[in-house]
N, C-alpha and C positions, 0 to 999 in steps of 0.2 A: 362421338360427342359434335355435335353441331355450334357452330359459333357463339358467345357468349362475349357479353360489351356491357360495360360499365353500366352498374341502378339505372336505366331513363329518366325512372322517377323520382333521382337525389334534384334533379336543378328545379322543381318544384317545391321540395320543402325549405322550412326557416332556414336560416341560418343561426346555429347556436353556439356562442361565446363563452366561454368561463376559462378565467389569467387570473393574476395577481392585479395585474394592471390594463385596462382598456382603454383603446383612446377610439372616440369615435368620428369623424367625420363626415356628416350626413351631403355636402355638399360636392364631394371628391369622389364618394363612396369609397373612400378607404378606409382601415382599422390598422391599427398597432397595437401586437398585445405584447405583454412581458411577463414571464413566470408562469411557471405551471400552469400550460396551455392544456384547453381542451378545445376542439374543434368541431359541431356536430353539424353535419347535413343531410340529412337520408341517413343512407347509409354509410356515408364517408366518415372518418375517426381520425382526425388528425391530431397528436401532440408534438411536443417542444416547448422550448425556454423562451424564445424569443419569434416572432412573428408578425407578419405582414398580410393583408388581404386587401386587393383592389379590386370591384365591381366594376365593371363596364357596362354600358349604356345599355346592353340587351339582359343584362343579370346574370350575368357569368364569372364566375371569381379567380382570381388571381391567387395563388395562396404559396406564399415564401414561410419554410418554419425553418428555425437554426436551436440547434442542442446548446446545454453549454456542455464543459470539460467533463463532468461525469452523467450524461445522460445520454439516451438519442433523442431523433424527431421518428415520430412514425406513422404512416398513411395507413387505413385499411377502408375497402369499398366492397361493399354484394355487388357481383356481377349478374346480369341479366343469365336467364336459362337455367340450367340446372339449380335445385335451391339448395340453400348454403353452400356455393362457392364463392370462395372471397380474392382478394387481392391484396396482401402485405406486404410493408416495406419497413425496413427503417436505418437509418446512416446519418451522420450528423446533419445535416440539410436537405430538405423533403423542399420539391418546388408543383404543384400542380395546376393548371392549366386545366379549368374547366370546359372552355371553350372545344377547346383540339383534343382533349383526354390525354392529355399527356403528361405523365409523374417522369420525374427525374427526383436521381439517390446520389447521394456524391458523400463521400467520407467514410468507409469502412458499410460500405453498403450491400444490404442484403433483404433479397424479395421474397417471397414466396406466393405460389398459385397452390389455394386449399378448395378439397373438398370434401364437405362434410369433418372440419378438423383432420383429414387427410392430405399429407404434402402431393403434391402431382410435380409441381416444377419449383425449383429452386436456384438462385442467383445470387452470387456474390463476387464482391470487386468492388473497386476502387470505386465507380460511379456508375448507375444503371438508369438504362432512359426504357418507359415502357409505354407503347404507345397503343392505347386499346380502342380505335376505329381502325386501324390497320393490322393491328392483332401481332407486333414483334416485342422483342428484347433485343436491348441492346446492352452488353457488359463490358466495361474501359478500364484497364489497368490507371493504374497512376501516372501523371502527366511529365514524369522524372523517373518510371519505370526501367530498370536496368537489366537488357536479355538473363542473367543471370539468375535474376528476379523472379523472372518467370515458374508458375502461371500465377497470376495473379488476379486472371477474372476466371470463373466459375461458373459452369452451370449444368444442373439436372434435370432435364426435360423427359416426362414422362410419354411415350408411345401415344400418337394421337390416333382415335378410331376414323377410319374414311367414310364419309357421309356417304348413306346407300339410298340410291331414286328410289321412288314410289311409284307405281305403278298404276 
């Protein structure tokens, strides 16, 4: 399996926002969202209860999404490469930087890499960082974790196929 990256076409797609309340500041390119949030941008889907989006001058979004006591915030994105490969994540807070393609999930965080809805990788911890450009995951335990509480960070990773060179 070759390298798969975030869907590059997502950057050129419109930003669709649904929420109980949306405040738009076009001058500062900042959006505040409250209640039952659904953000769609191409293959990216982000949900939560409180959210902020800031768009930089180049058009890249910086998204912060929070959940409430009874729900989780979520992130899902199709990846380039094999059809039907997705990254799916849940936690109390989701932060996504479209420019650097770094996703950070905190608070009872979980993340899966799926191919045709079959789980390839699964991560759980207090905090998960995923860098799509550099292709790495990091899983962290809570900052106040005690050694007796371990393991608080866990990963199950599928074997990777070695790339073959064509003659």
